[in-house]
C-alpha positions as protocol buffer text, in pm:
chain_id: "A"
residue {
  index: 1
  type: MET
  ca { x: -11521 y: 3934 z: -2150 }
}
residue {
  index: 2
  type: LYS
  ca { x: -11571 y: 4234 z: -1868 }
}
residue {
  index: 3
  type: LEU
  ca { x: -11884 y: 4195 z: -1641 }
}
residue {
  index: 4
  type: THR
  ca { x: -12184 y: 4397 z: -1738 }
}
residue {
  index: 5
  type: PRO
  ca { x: -12440 y: 4461 z: -1497 }
}
residue {
  index: 6
  type: LYS
  ca { x: -12666 y: 4183 z: -1638 }
}
residue {
  index: 7
  type: CYS
  ca { x: -12381 y: 3914 z: -1574 }
}
residue {
  index: 8
  type: ILE
  ca { x: -12378 y: 3943 z: -1174 }
}
residue {
  index: 9
  type: PRO
  ca { x: -12732 y: 3837 z: -1124 }
}
residue {
  index: 10
  type: CYS
  ca { x: -12685 y: 3581 z: -1373 }
}
residue {
  index: 11
  type: ILE
  ca { x: -12384 y: 3442 z: -1234 }
}
residue {
  index: 12
  type: VAL
  ca { x: -12539 y: 3462 z: -859 }
}
residue {
  index: 13
  type: ASN
  ca { x: -12869 y: 3285 z: -980 }
}
residue {
  index: 14
  type: ALA
  ca { x: -12656 y: 2990 z: -1156 }
}
residue {
  index: 15
  type: ARG
  ca { x: -12446 y: 2959 z: -814 }
}
residue {
  index: 16
  type: ALA
  ca { x: -12759 y: 2980 z: -580 }
}
residue {
  index: 17
  type: ARG
  ca { x: -12954 y: 2708 z: -794 }
}
residue {
  index: 18
  type: GLU
  ca { x: -12646 y: 2480 z: -754 }
}
residue {
  index: 19
  type: ILE
  ca { x: -12668 y: 2504 z: -394 }
}
residue {
  index: 20
  type: ILE
  ca { x: -13026 y: 2457 z: -359 }
}
residue {
  index: 21
  type: ASN
  ca { x: -13070 y: 2189 z: -620 }
}
residue {
  index: 22
  type: TYR
  ca { x: -12744 y: 2008 z: -600 }
}
residue {
  index: 23
  type: SER
  ca { x: -12664 y: 1988 z: -235 }
}
residue {
  index: 24
  type: LYS
  ca { x: -12819 y: 1765 z: 65 }
}
residue {
  index: 25
  type: LEU
  ca { x: -12787 y: 2052 z: 299 }
}
residue {
  index: 26
  type: SER
  ca { x: -13068 y: 2160 z: 547 }
}
residue {
  index: 27
  type: ASP
  ca { x: -13299 y: 2480 z: 450 }
}
residue {
  index: 28
  type: GLU
  ca { x: -13090 y: 2611 z: 741 }
}
residue {
  index: 29
  type: GLU
  ca { x: -12772 y: 2534 z: 613 }
}
residue {
  index: 30
  type: LYS
  ca { x: -12866 y: 2632 z: 257 }
}
residue {
  index: 31
  type: ILE
  ca { x: -12975 y: 2976 z: 374 }
}
residue {
  index: 32
  type: ARG
  ca { x: -12621 y: 3014 z: 558 }
}
residue {
  index: 33
  type: ALA
  ca { x: -12439 y: 2881 z: 229 }
}
residue {
  index: 34
  type: LEU
  ca { x: -12639 y: 3143 z: 19 }
}
residue {
  index: 35
  type: SER
  ca { x: -12538 y: 3421 z: 251 }
}
residue {
  index: 36
  type: ARG
  ca { x: -12160 y: 3314 z: 227 }
}
residue {
  index: 37
  type: LEU
  ca { x: -12202 y: 3267 z: -179 }
}
residue {
  index: 38
  type: LEU
  ca { x: -12318 y: 3630 z: -173 }
}
residue {
  index: 39
  type: LYS
  ca { x: -12021 y: 3774 z: -10 }
}
residue {
  index: 40
  type: VAL
  ca { x: -11788 y: 3603 z: -233 }
}
residue {
  index: 41
  type: ILE
  ca { x: -11969 y: 3731 z: -546 }
}
residue {
  index: 42
  type: SER
  ca { x: -11975 y: 4061 z: -424 }
}
residue {
  index: 43
  type: ASP
  ca { x: -11614 y: 4080 z: -276 }
}
residue {
  index: 44
  type: ASN
  ca { x: -11496 y: 3979 z: -633 }
}
residue {
  index: 45
  type: SER
  ca { x: -11705 y: 4184 z: -850 }
}
residue {
  index: 46
  type: SER
  ca { x: -11581 y: 4490 z: -1015 }
}
residue {
  index: 47
  type: PRO
  ca { x: -11622 y: 4684 z: -1348 }
}
residue {
  index: 48
  type: ASN
  ca { x: -11284 y: 4534 z: -1495 }
}
residue {
  index: 49
  type: ALA
  ca { x: -11358 y: 4160 z: -1380 }
}
residue {
  index: 50
  type: SER
  ca { x: -11390 y: 3890 z: -1629 }
}
residue {
  index: 51
  type: THR
  ca { x: -11708 y: 3693 z: -1644 }
}
residue {
  index: 52
  type: ILE
  ca { x: -11531 y: 3368 z: -1626 }
}
residue {
  index: 53
  type: THR
  ca { x: -11314 y: 3481 z: -1315 }
}
residue {
  index: 54
  type: LEU
  ca { x: -11619 y: 3530 z: -1129 }
}
residue {
  index: 55
  type: ALA
  ca { x: -11833 y: 3231 z: -1220 }
}
residue {
  index: 56
  type: THR
  ca { x: -11513 y: 3025 z: -1156 }
}
residue {
  index: 57
  type: ILE
  ca { x: -11471 y: 3197 z: -800 }
}
residue {
  index: 58
  type: GLY
  ca { x: -11829 y: 3151 z: -757 }
}
residue {
  index: 59
  type: PHE
  ca { x: -11846 y: 2771 z: -845 }
}
residue {
  index: 60
  type: ARG
  ca { x: -11531 y: 2690 z: -586 }
}
residue {
  index: 61
  type: ALA
  ca { x: -11726 y: 2863 z: -331 }
}
residue {
  index: 62
  type: VAL
  ca { x: -12041 y: 2623 z: -412 }
}
residue {
  index: 63
  type: LYS
  ca { x: -11820 y: 2313 z: -432 }
}
residue {
  index: 64
  type: GLU
  ca { x: -11681 y: 2407 z: -65 }
}
residue {
  index: 65
  type: LEU
  ca { x: -12000 y: 2519 z: 65 }
}
residue {
  index: 66
  type: ILE
  ca { x: -12198 y: 2180 z: -23 }
}
residue {
  index: 67
  type: GLY
  ca { x: -11888 y: 1969 z: 25 }
}
residue {
  index: 68
  type: ASP
  ca { x: -11899 y: 1802 z: -320 }
}
residue {
  index: 69
  type: ASN
  ca { x: -11612 y: 1877 z: -562 }
}
residue {
  index: 70
  type: ASP
  ca { x: -11822 y: 1748 z: -857 }
}
residue {
  index: 71
  type: PRO
  ca { x: -12209 y: 1860 z: -814 }
}
residue {
  index: 72
  type: TYR
  ca { x: -12277 y: 1796 z: -1185 }
}
residue {
  index: 73
  type: ARG
  ca { x: -12151 y: 1430 z: -1210 }
}
residue {
  index: 74
  type: GLU
  ca { x: -12518 y: 1297 z: -1219 }
}
residue {
  index: 75
  type: TYR
  ca { x: -12612 y: 1534 z: -1456 }
}
residue {
  index: 76
  type: LYS
  ca { x: -12320 y: 1495 z: -1674 }
}
residue {
  index: 77
  type: ALA
  ca { x: -12360 y: 1108 z: -1700 }
}
residue {
  index: 78
  type: LEU
  ca { x: -12728 y: 1145 z: -1815 }
}
residue {
  index: 79
  type: SER
  ca { x: -12669 y: 1398 z: -2043 }
}
residue {
  index: 80
  type: ASN
  ca { x: -12386 y: 1171 z: -2216 }
}
residue {
  index: 81
  type: LYS
  ca { x: -12645 y: 896 z: -2191 }
}
residue {
  index: 82
  type: ILE
  ca { x: -12891 y: 1114 z: -2381 }
}
residue {
  index: 83
  type: ALA
  ca { x: -12636 y: 1204 z: -2648 }
}
residue {
  index: 84
  type: ARG
  ca { x: -12516 y: 831 z: -2695 }
}
residue {
  index: 85
  type: GLU
  ca { x: -12908 y: 738 z: -2772 }
}
residue {
  index: 86
  type: LEU
  ca { x: -12898 y: 1001 z: -3058 }
}
residue {
  index: 87
  type: LEU
  ca { x: -12561 y: 911 z: -3200 }
}
residue {
  index: 88
  type: ASP
  ca { x: -12666 y: 631 z: -3426 }
}
residue {
  index: 89
  type: TYR
  ca { x: -12931 y: 895 z: -3574 }
}
residue {
  index: 90
  type: VAL
  ca { x: -12665 y: 1131 z: -3644 }
}
residue {
  index: 91
  type: LEU
  ca { x: -12413 y: 887 z: -3800 }
}
residue {
  index: 92
  type: LYS
  ca { x: -12679 y: 769 z: -4054 }
}
residue {
  index: 93
  type: GLU
  ca { x: -12754 y: 1117 z: -4135 }
}
residue {
  index: 94
  type: ALA
  ca { x: -12394 y: 1201 z: -4203 }
}
residue {
  index: 95
  type: GLY
  ca { x: -12342 y: 883 z: -4372 }
}
residue {
  index: 96
  type: SER
  ca { x: -12400 y: 1005 z: -4706 }
}
residue {
  index: 97
  type: LEU
  ca { x: -12216 y: 1333 z: -4666 }
}
residue {
  index: 98
  type: GLU
  ca { x: -11826 y: 1381 z: -4786 }
}
residue {
  index: 99
  type: GLY
  ca { x: -11581 y: 1651 z: -4790 }
}
residue {
  index: 100
  type: TYR
  ca { x: -11686 y: 2003 z: -4646 }
}
residue {
  index: 101
  type: GLU
  ca { x: -12071 y: 1917 z: -4648 }
}
residue {
  index: 102
  type: ARG
  ca { x: -11979 y: 1633 z: -4398 }
}
residue {
  index: 103
  type: PHE
  ca { x: -11751 y: 1850 z: -4182 }
}
residue {
  index: 104
  type: ARG
  ca { x: -12032 y: 2150 z: -4186 }
}
residue {
  index: 105
  type: PHE
  ca { x: -12293 y: 1913 z: -4099 }
}
residue {
  index: 106
  type: LEU
  ca { x: -12091 y: 1762 z: -3791 }
}
residue {
  index: 107
  type: VAL
  ca { x: -12011 y: 2141 z: -3685 }
}
residue {
  index: 108
  type: ILE
  ca { x: -12381 y: 2219 z: -3703 }
}
residue {
  index: 109
  type: THR
  ca { x: -12491 y: 1921 z: -3488 }
}
residue {
  index: 110
  type: SER
  ca { x: -12190 y: 1988 z: -3247 }
}
residue {
  index: 111
  type: ILE
  ca { x: -12336 y: 2326 z: -3190 }
}
residue {
  index: 112
  type: ASN
  ca { x: -12714 y: 2201 z: -3172 }
}
residue {
  index: 113
  type: ALA
  ca { x: -12604 y: 1955 z: -2935 }
}
residue {
  index: 114
  type: ASN
  ca { x: -12589 y: 2221 z: -2651 }
}
residue {
  index: 115
  type: ALA
  ca { x: -12957 y: 2188 z: -2659 }
}
residue {
  index: 116
  type: ILE
  ca { x: -12919 y: 1857 z: -2442 }
}
residue {
  index: 117
  type: ASP
  ca { x: -13011 y: 1962 z: -2112 }
}
residue {
  index: 118
  type: PRO
  ca { x: -13188 y: 1709 z: -1880 }
}
residue {
  index: 119
  type: GLY
  ca { x: -13280 y: 2012 z: -1645 }
}
residue {
  index: 120
  type: VAL
  ca { x: -13241 y: 2020 z: -1275 }
}
residue {
  index: 121
  type: PRO
  ca { x: -13311 y: 1753 z: -1068 }
}
residue {
  index: 122
  type: PRO
  ca { x: -13554 y: 1546 z: -1141 }
}
residue {
  index: 123
  type: PHE
  ca { x: -13414 y: 1528 z: -1453 }
}
residue {
  index: 124
  type: HIS
  ca { x: -13660 y: 1529 z: -1731 }
}
residue {
  index: 125
  type: TYR
  ca { x: -13629 y: 1577 z: -2129 }
}
residue {
  index: 126
  type: ASP
  ca { x: -13785 y: 1508 z: -2455 }
}
residue {
  index: 127
  type: PRO
  ca { x: -13627 y: 1294 z: -2715 }
}
residue {
  index: 128
  type: LYS
  ca { x: -13849 y: 1405 z: -2989 }
}
residue {
  index: 129
  type: GLU
  ca { x: -13757 y: 1755 z: -2928 }
}
residue {
  index: 130
  type: LEU
  ca { x: -13422 y: 1695 z: -2888 }
}
residue {
  index: 131
  type: LYS
  ca { x: -13389 y: 1510 z: -3239 }
}
residue {
  index: 132
  type: LYS
  ca { x: -13585 y: 1806 z: -3410 }
}
residue {
  index: 133
  type: ALA
  ca { x: -13308 y: 2039 z: -3242 }
}
residue {
  index: 134
  type: LEU
  ca { x: -13013 y: 1835 z: -3371 }
}
residue {
  index: 135
  type: THR
  ca { x: -13171 y: 1826 z: -3729 }
}
residue {
  index: 136
  type: ARG
  ca { x: -13133 y: 2182 z: -3753 }
}
residue {
  index: 137
  type: LYS
  ca { x: -12930 y: 2275 z: -4065 }
}
residue {
  index: 138
  type: ASP
  ca { x: -12879 y: 2646 z: -4063 }
}
residue {
  index: 139
  type: LEU
  ca { x: -12656 y: 2861 z: -3854 }
}
residue {
  index: 140
  type: ASP
  ca { x: -12696 y: 3245 z: -3782 }
}
residue {
  index: 141
  type: VAL
  ca { x: -12332 y: 3314 z: -3812 }
}
residue {
  index: 142
  type: ASP
  ca { x: -12176 y: 3059 z: -4070 }
}
residue {
  index: 143
  type: GLN
  ca { x: -11813 y: 3064 z: -4132 }
}
residue {
  index: 144
  type: THR
  ca { x: -11757 y: 2685 z: -4162 }
}
residue {
  index: 145
  type: ARG
  ca { x: -11617 y: 2701 z: -4529 }
}
residue {
  index: 146
  type: GLY
  ca { x: -11328 y: 2912 z: -4357 }
}
residue {
  index: 147
  type: ILE
  ca { x: -11272 y: 2700 z: -4074 }
}
residue {
  index: 148
  type: TYR
  ca { x: -11270 y: 2398 z: -4294 }
}
residue {
  index: 149
  type: GLU
  ca { x: -11012 y: 2550 z: -4508 }
}
residue {
  index: 150
  type: ALA
  ca { x: -10791 y: 2685 z: -4203 }
}
residue {
  index: 151
  type: ILE
  ca { x: -10796 y: 2313 z: -4072 }
}
residue {
  index: 152
  type: ARG
  ca { x: -10704 y: 2175 z: -4409 }
}
residue {
  index: 153
  type: ARG
  ca { x: -10376 y: 2435 z: -4398 }
}
residue {
  index: 154
  type: ALA
  ca { x: -10325 y: 2336 z: -4040 }
}
residue {
  index: 155
  type: ARG
  ca { x: -10043 y: 2101 z: -3903 }
}
residue {
  index: 156
  type: HIS
  ca { x: -10160 y: 2122 z: -3532 }
}
residue {
  index: 157
  type: VAL
  ca { x: -10499 y: 2211 z: -3388 }
}
residue {
  index: 158
  type: VAL
  ca { x: -10613 y: 2222 z: -3031 }
}
residue {
  index: 159
  type: PHE
  ca { x: -11008 y: 2135 z: -2967 }
}
residue {
  index: 160
  type: MET
  ca { x: -11131 y: 2293 z: -2646 }
}
residue {
  index: 161
  type: LEU
  ca { x: -11422 y: 2097 z: -2487 }
}
residue {
  index: 162
  type: ASP
  ca { x: -11735 y: 2257 z: -2330 }
}
residue {
  index: 163
  type: ASN
  ca { x: -12026 y: 2052 z: -2190 }
}
residue {
  index: 164
  type: ALA
  ca { x: -12102 y: 1686 z: -2144 }
}
residue {
  index: 165
  type: GLY
  ca { x: -12354 y: 1561 z: -2366 }
}
residue {
  index: 166
  type: GLU
  ca { x: -12269 y: 1750 z: -2695 }
}
residue {
  index: 167
  type: ALA
  ca { x: -11920 y: 1623 z: -2625 }
}
residue {
  index: 168
  type: VAL
  ca { x: -12043 y: 1276 z: -2766 }
}
residue {
  index: 169
  type: PHE
  ca { x: -12075 y: 1470 z: -3087 }
}
residue {
  index: 170
  type: ASP
  ca { x: -11753 y: 1684 z: -3049 }
}
residue {
  index: 171
  type: LYS
  ca { x: -11581 y: 1339 z: -3056 }
}
residue {
  index: 172
  type: ILE
  ca { x: -11716 y: 1261 z: -3433 }
}
residue {
  index: 173
  type: LEU
  ca { x: -11615 y: 1609 z: -3527 }
}
residue {
  index: 174
  type: VAL
  ca { x: -11272 y: 1572 z: -3393 }
}
residue {
  index: 175
  type: GLU
  ca { x: -11250 y: 1226 z: -3582 }
}
residue {
  index: 176
  type: GLU
  ca { x: -11325 y: 1413 z: -3892 }
}
residue {
  index: 177
  type: ILE
  ca { x: -11084 y: 1681 z: -3822 }
}
residue {
  index: 178
  type: VAL
  ca { x: -10801 y: 1415 z: -3777 }
}
residue {
  index: 179
  type: LYS
  ca { x: -10889 y: 1270 z: -4108 }
}
residue {
  index: 180
  type: LEU
  ca { x: -10845 y: 1606 z: -4277 }
}
residue {
  index: 181
  type: GLY
  ca { x: -10477 y: 1620 z: -4199 }
}
residue {
  index: 182
  type: PRO
  ca { x: -10382 y: 1786 z: -3869 }
}
residue {
  index: 183
  type: LYS
  ca { x: -10248 y: 1651 z: -3553 }
}
residue {
  index: 184
  type: VAL
  ca { x: -10529 y: 1729 z: -3287 }
}
residue {
  index: 185
  type: VAL
  ca { x: -10501 y: 1794 z: -2920 }
}
residue {
  index: 186
  type: VAL
  ca { x: -10808 y: 1783 z: -2703 }
}
residue {
  index: 187
  type: LEU
  ca { x: -10798 y: 2027 z: -2427 }
}
residue {
  index: 188
  type: ALA
  ca { x: -11056 y: 1947 z: -2119 }
}
residue {
  index: 189
  type: LYS
  ca { x: -11074 y: 2076 z: -1773 }
}
residue {
  index: 190
  type: SER
  ca { x: -10846 y: 1924 z: -1533 }
}
residue {
  index: 191
  type: GLU
  ca { x: -11086 y: 1973 z: -1232 }
}
residue {
  index: 192
  type: PRO
  ca { x: -11459 y: 1991 z: -1262 }
}
residue {
  index: 193
  type: TYR
  ca { x: -11652 y: 2304 z: -1354 }
}
residue {
  index: 194
  type: GLN
  ca { x: -12021 y: 2296 z: -1383 }
}
residue {
  index: 195
  type: ASN
  ca { x: -12113 y: 2041 z: -1658 }
}
residue {
  index: 196
  type: ASP
  ca { x: -11792 y: 2088 z: -1843 }
}
residue {
  index: 197
  type: VAL
  ca { x: -11616 y: 1780 z: -1964 }
}
residue {
  index: 198
  type: THR
  ca { x: -11279 y: 1693 z: -1755 }
}
residue {
  index: 199
  type: VAL
  ca { x: -10989 y: 1509 z: -1877 }
}
residue {
  index: 200
  type: ASN
  ca { x: -11150 y: 1210 z: -1710 }
}
residue {
  index: 201
  type: ASP
  ca { x: -11460 y: 1249 z: -1826 }
}
residue {
  index: 202
  type: ALA
  ca { x: -11290 y: 1300 z: -2201 }
}
residue {
  index: 203
  type: ILE
  ca { x: -11098 y: 956 z: -2178 }
}
residue {
  index: 204
  type: GLU
  ca { x: -11440 y: 794 z: -2059 }
}
residue {
  index: 205
  type: LEU
  ca { x: -11588 y: 930 z: -2379 }
}
residue {
  index: 206
  type: GLY
  ca { x: -11281 y: 773 z: -2588 }
}
residue {
  index: 207
  type: PHE
  ca { x: -11157 y: 1096 z: -2687 }
}
residue {
  index: 208
  type: ASP
  ca { x: -10798 y: 943 z: -2610 }
}
residue {
  index: 209
  type: LYS
  ca { x: -10846 y: 718 z: -2880 }
}
residue {
  index: 210
  type: VAL
  ca { x: -10866 y: 963 z: -3156 }
}
residue {
  index: 211
  type: ALA
  ca { x: -10665 y: 1220 z: -3020 }
}
residue {
  index: 212
  type: GLU
  ca { x: -10415 y: 1338 z: -2750 }
}
residue {
  index: 213
  type: VAL
  ca { x: -10592 y: 1454 z: -2449 }
}
residue {
  index: 214
  type: VAL
  ca { x: -10441 y: 1732 z: -2236 }
}
residue {
  index: 215
  type: GLY
  ca { x: -10593 y: 1907 z: -1894 }
}
residue {
  index: 216
  type: THR
  ca { x: -10629 y: 2279 z: -1873 }
}
residue {
  index: 217
  type: GLY
  ca { x: -10431 y: 2258 z: -1536 }
}
residue {
  index: 218
  type: SER
  ca { x: -10753 y: 2360 z: -1323 }
}
residue {
  index: 219
  type: ASP
  ca { x: -11114 y: 2397 z: -1293 }
}
residue {
  index: 220
  type: TYR
  ca { x: -11127 y: 2741 z: -1454 }
}
residue {
  index: 221
  type: GLY
  ca { x: -11443 y: 2824 z: -1651 }
}
residue {
  index: 222
  type: GLY
  ca { x: -11261 y: 2938 z: -1949 }
}
residue {
  index: 223
  type: PRO
  ca { x: -10871 y: 2961 z: -2091 }
}
residue {
  index: 224
  type: LEU
  ca { x: -10773 y: 3277 z: -1899 }
}
residue {
  index: 225
  type: PRO
  ca { x: -10370 y: 3281 z: -1842 }
}
residue {
  index: 226
  type: GLU
  ca { x: -10425 y: 3282 z: -1459 }
}
residue {
  index: 227
  type: GLY
  ca { x: -10614 y: 2909 z: -1500 }
}
residue {
  index: 228
  type: LEU
  ca { x: -10405 y: 2732 z: -1743 }
}
residue {
  index: 229
  type: SER
  ca { x: -10101 y: 2508 z: -1691 }
}
residue {
  index: 230
  type: LYS
  ca { x: -9768 y: 2586 z: -1858 }
}
residue {
  index: 231
  type: GLU
  ca { x: -9849 y: 2307 z: -2075 }
}
residue {
  index: 232
  type: ALA
  ca { x: -10167 y: 2439 z: -2182 }
}
residue {
  index: 233
  type: LYS
  ca { x: -10042 y: 2771 z: -2237 }
}
residue {
  index: 234
  type: GLU
  ca { x: -9775 y: 2650 z: -2472 }
}
residue {
  index: 235
  type: LEU
  ca { x: -10018 y: 2438 z: -2659 }
}
residue {
  index: 236
  type: LEU
  ca { x: -10240 y: 2714 z: -2752 }
}
residue {
  index: 237
  type: ALA
  ca { x: -9930 y: 2924 z: -2831 }
}
residue {
  index: 238
  type: LYS
  ca { x: -9769 y: 2693 z: -3054 }
}
residue {
  index: 239
  type: THR
  ca { x: -10072 y: 2525 z: -3234 }
}
residue {
  index: 240
  type: ASP
  ca { x: -10178 y: 2641 z: -3602 }
}
residue {
  index: 241
  type: LEU
  ca { x: -10544 y: 2676 z: -3500 }
}
residue {
  index: 242
  type: ILE
  ca { x: -10757 y: 2654 z: -3187 }
}
residue {
  index: 243
  type: ILE
  ca { x: -11114 y: 2514 z: -3214 }
}
residue {
  index: 244
  type: ALA
  ca { x: -11302 y: 2641 z: -2904 }
}
residue {
  index: 245
  type: LYS
  ca { x: -11689 y: 2500 z: -2817 }
}
residue {
  index: 246
  type: GLY
  ca { x: -11890 y: 2693 z: -2587 }
}
residue {
  index: 247
  type: MET
  ca { x: -11968 y: 3043 z: -2459 }
}
residue {
  index: 248
  type: ALA
  ca { x: -11714 y: 3025 z: -2190 }
}
residue {
  index: 249
  type: ASN
  ca { x: -11436 y: 2975 z: -2407 }
}
residue {
  index: 250
  type: TYR
  ca { x: -11572 y: 3254 z: -2632 }
}
residue {
  index: 251
  type: GLU
  ca { x: -11608 y: 3503 z: -2344 }
}
residue {
  index: 252
  type: ALA
  ca { x: -11257 y: 3412 z: -2184 }
}
residue {
  index: 253
  type: PHE
  ca { x: -11088 y: 3483 z: -2540 }
}
residue {
  index: 254
  type: LEU
  ca { x: -11268 y: 3814 z: -2583 }
}
residue {
  index: 255
  type: TYR
  ca { x: -11110 y: 3915 z: -2244 }
}
residue {
  index: 256
  type: ALA
  ca { x: -10776 y: 3768 z: -2300 }
}
residue {
  index: 257
  type: PRO
  ca { x: -10723 y: 3706 z: -2673 }
}
residue {
  index: 258
  type: PRO
  ca { x: -10467 y: 3425 z: -2794 }
}
residue {
  index: 259
  type: LYS
  ca { x: -10240 y: 3520 z: -3067 }
}
residue {
  index: 260
  type: LYS
  ca { x: -10360 y: 3232 z: -3282 }
}
residue {
  index: 261
  type: PRO
  ca { x: -10666 y: 3206 z: -3540 }
}
residue {
  index: 262
  type: VAL
  ca { x: -10958 y: 3082 z: -3339 }
}
residue {
  index: 263
  type: ALA
  ca { x: -11269 y: 2869 z: -3436 }
}
residue {
  index: 264
  type: HIS
  ca { x: -11548 y: 2949 z: -3219 }
}
residue {
  index: 265
  type: LEU
  ca { x: -11849 y: 2715 z: -3224 }
}
residue {
  index: 266
  type: PHE
  ca { x: -12112 y: 2785 z: -2985 }
}
residue {
  index: 267
  type: LYS
  ca { x: -12469 y: 2916 z: -2920 }
}
residue {
  index: 268
  type: ALA
  ca { x: -12518 y: 3268 z: -2760 }
}
residue {
  index: 269
  type: LYS
  ca { x: -12726 y: 3207 z: -2451 }
}
residue {
  index: 270
  type: CYS
  ca { x: -12714 y: 3556 z: -2308 }
}
residue {
  index: 271
  type: GLU
  ca { x: -12771 y: 3943 z: -2437 }
}
residue {
  index: 272
  type: PRO
  ca { x: -12441 y: 4056 z: -2326 }
}
residue {
  index: 273
  type: VAL
  ca { x: -12270 y: 3766 z: -2539 }
}
residue {
  index: 274
  type: ALA
  ca { x: -12507 y: 3818 z: -2823 }
}
residue {
  index: 275
  type: ASN
  ca { x: -12438 y: 4189 z: -2817 }
}
residue {
  index: 276
  type: THR
  ca { x: -12083 y: 4123 z: -2884 }
}
residue {
  index: 277
  type: LEU
  ca { x: -12171 y: 3998 z: -3242 }
}
residue {
  index: 278
  type: GLY
  ca { x: -12477 y: 4170 z: -3320 }
}
residue {
  index: 279
  type: VAL
  ca { x: -12698 y: 3876 z: -3320 }
}
residue {
  index: 280
  type: ASP
  ca { x: -13011 y: 3760 z: -3124 }
}
residue {
  index: 281
  type: VAL
  ca { x: -12996 y: 3566 z: -2794 }
}
residue {
  index: 282
  type: GLY
  ca { x: -13002 y: 3203 z: -2909 }
}
residue {
  index: 283
  type: ALA
  ca { x: -12797 y: 3244 z: -3231 }
}
residue {
  index: 284
  type: ARG
  ca { x: -12575 y: 2974 z: -3330 }
}
residue {
  index: 285
  type: ILE
  ca { x: -12238 y: 3054 z: -3421 }
}
residue {
  index: 286
  type: ALA
  ca { x: -11949 y: 2925 z: -3623 }
}
residue {
  index: 287
  type: ILE
  ca { x: -11695 y: 3188 z: -3648 }
}
residue {
  index: 288
  type: LEU
  ca { x: -11341 y: 3228 z: -3731 }
}
residue {
  index: 289
  type: LYS
  ca { x: -11120 y: 3507 z: -3559 }
}
residue {
  index: 290
  type: ARG
  ca { x: -10801 y: 3563 z: -3744 }
}
residue {
  index: 291
  type: ASN
  ca { x: -10568 y: 3671 z: -3431 }
}
residue {
  index: 292
  type: VAL
  ca { x: -10193 y: 3699 z: -3543 }
}
residue {
  index: 293
  type: ALA
  ca { x: -9922 y: 3601 z: -3351 }
}
């Protein structure tokens, strides 16, 4: 997705919070780091730039400025812990369901699980509110039936991971997809980007027990060609269907669409993205885009 005027302050704010909240720099050092960050963002902003590229460049600058290659490690660990505490509840809810209804439930839960957000340090969350969020059974855009049928026809599916926490429920969804027949390859970041799941994180969560796990080749925020390894590009080019979790993957494929069908599962968390689908901010989306090779 191309930058909109609202994207630049959003990216600046996100990267600035990381310097302020996730570093042990002194106040004086934070001011200098923030000044350097603003220059990096300014130097790389243009009307034709991608939101994903600018966010990635900004995050790389943050990692260098604060001297930490994975500033979200504690956040990711807590997100996964919270998700695991809710896992039995979700499995019980899914236990009586079969076929498409079970698949749809797991898709919706996977999207709802984006609500797992411990917040900035000191971390805080409300288990009752999270359970309530997970149990919502509706979607604002619901093309799960078409996605289900596309999976049943596919011989090969690439499942692109997004955030920690929700990935605990993504794993259940991947297991269900495998039962439907296709070979599944899980694609995760090779290096840390925000609270996204890396290859190492995916293996720790057990994805390698249910599917092949492959890295994107970089820490790029979304699957733009310049951020993908040759192996990742070939996977996306040869697969029958891509299932892309998260808004960043949606933004990346808006900017550089693959020549394969993509099932996007995400929450539209900002106005520029929501506007591309004509939905309200906060809308939960399961949409199948039938790109043609």
